Phi, psi and omega in degrees: 000318180295323181295314180296324178296321179295320179293320178297319179296320179295322181292333180278353178292161173302153185304319183295325178288324177296318180296313181299314180296320180295322179297312179296318180298315181293320180301315180286330175296316178296317180299315180295322176297314178297321179294321177299314179296316181297323179293323176298315180290323179298324177298324176296315179300321184285323189265335181271084186261354178233152181296121177299150183307321182291347179256359187302329183274350186240353183211127178277162186295327180293314178295321179300315181292319177300316180297316181300313182291323178296312181292328177294317177296318178296323179294318178297315179299316181298322180298310184289320179293324177293320178296316178300314182299319181292318179294317179301313180298320179295316180296322178299318180289315184295322184260016174068039181296325182290308177297328178297315181294327177293318178294320178298319177298320178297322179294317178299319178295321179299320178300328182269004177090014179255122182274185181301338181291343178270066185295321181295320177298315178298324179296321180291321176296319177302313180298318180298314180293320181294316180290328176294316177300315180298319180295318182290318181287333179275345184300312180301321179293319178294320177298315181296317181298318183283311190263357174246298185288304181295323178294316181301324185259013169083016182262326185289132176240008185265150167269165179298320179298316178298318181299312183292319177298319179297318181296317179296317180297317179298319181297315182295314180297319178300316180294323180296334177266313186298312187292312177297318180297316180296319181296319179292320179297314179297322179295317180297318179297322184287326184259358189283349180070207184295335183252029182301330183296331177290314181293321179295318179295315179299321179297313180294328176297312180298316181299316181295320179293319178296315181296318178298322183290318187265350188305303187288336182274326188237334183262307181303321179296346175291341184245329183225154180272125178250128177230146177298140175298127183301152175300141181163188185298317182299313180297318179299316182291326175297316180295321179295315180296317179299317180295326183294336180246014177064030175281121186282069183285132177247324182213153174235123182247154168245125180258138183279071180286343185291344178282348183250313184202160177266004172292152185239160183194169174204147178202166173233160181207172179109160181241156174057236187263026184226071183260141176232147176249136179240126178245131173288139180298334178289346176278336187261114181301323184283338187250350185295123176297328182295327178291326176295323177295322179295319179297318180294319180296327182276348183080015183265137180289140181283068180242148182289325182282333177069015181296143179091352179261143181292156179297326180296317180292319179301316181295319180296315181292320180299321181291327182270340184302143182252155174093180185243153173289165184305318181298323180287324175299318178297323179294318177298318178292326175300321176295312182296318179292335175299323176302320179290311185297325182274001175080015182296320181298314180295317180299318179295322178295316180297315179299316180299318183284327174296319177295317180298317180297316179300317181295318178293324178296313179294325175300318179297326179288323189267340190298337180275358182279106184294333181294335176295316179291319181297327180298334182249019172094009180253089186268335185246350180219156179229073180299140182299317180298319178295322176299317176300316181297311183297311187286312183288321185272322187255308184293323181275004185305312179300317178298317181297324178295315179295316180298316180300318179296316179297320179291328176296316177298315180297319180299317179298321178297317178297322181296317177298320180294321179292322175298317179297325177295318177298326175302313183297335176278001181081024185253014186300313183296316181288325177293322177304309181289327179294319179298321178295316181295316181295322176297319179293314182297325182263005180052045174286138180267121190277002180247130184220151173289136187298323183286319177299315180298314182299322184279327191250327192280111176282342173248141179298150175304152185307312184300320180295321179291319180294320178297323179292331180271344192304312183298316179292327180297329183274348181292000000 
């Protein structure tokens, strides 16, 4: 009876208070749901202390324990950082942090001679201050994650100086992209008339396509060194495989990811007839700088034949060596190219743009509702940027959660399809071993709670992927 009375009382509140209360309630509901899922997975980390029988052939007990402890530390970190983020967001809303920052931005503009009529200028100052605040409050968490957790488990390769220089560079590059794009978007919304949402959507579509096209050529090299993959057997086989499926490959790069982290990755980018493949040096057993360090520590000469080295040293180095052999790298690329051949990349773009169009359309419907602005402390003005923030970040939150879950399910389906494509290329056996190696190199924990996995994992659990490959591996 008391609960229903409370709900009735809430419904009788002014519209802006109902909106504000609903936003906070939903935010904490999502946080509690995520905490519940994380606790289920954390229980798995704590109780699964021995390699399950079904994993005995693919994971040794030492790697299993390292993985378990790494994921346990990451889970603890995620809990505290998530709690901090939720409390910070709640306090910002309760104490009027958003309208305060908007007024502060207006004062800064006033000092420079720009009055209230320069709304776009004030919006850019607001964005600059908001992203600066976010960067500063997130810095301690990022430092702890990099220099405590990643360092403890052997992944961090950065010095503090490199990290700070990188953080400053990322902030500057972000502003160089964010501020001009935001100013143009706000201008389009203001002059677009009744159909501004169409023009705004088209503008964001063009911007996203341009950024995807130039990222690896002009933005990523500001942070990491990209070099063409040297001529040799691996490059030749990559080109042959690409040609066999009509993938319009133009260049293959190796990125020096080892100066930042020992995690590994591979991806392709580009549109139409201009595709490039990027391989992390940590993915390549022959090119990984980290493997050279292992050889030096063991006293083993960096020779391919390994003659003159004891069997004990060879076994030790083999167990510690990172990355995949050429055949396994080709299998991983076969999986990645499968995403292209099966149209997954195009489908994801279409889904993303349909969602973007829908959101801009709903934004156009809602932007005139003064109670939305009043709910967040804007009683006398309705700045366009604040409207974007309120509607996209807060009002659309329930929709975004549902969409995210659906995309996670779709992503897992695409991953199985890409694995099946690699099978058809005759790469099942090598992909099988590559998945095991990548899981070992990244200390992935192969046991997961079903509900946590269903909600969070965009890639299927290791065992499920291996089982799907097993029959072909034996052929």
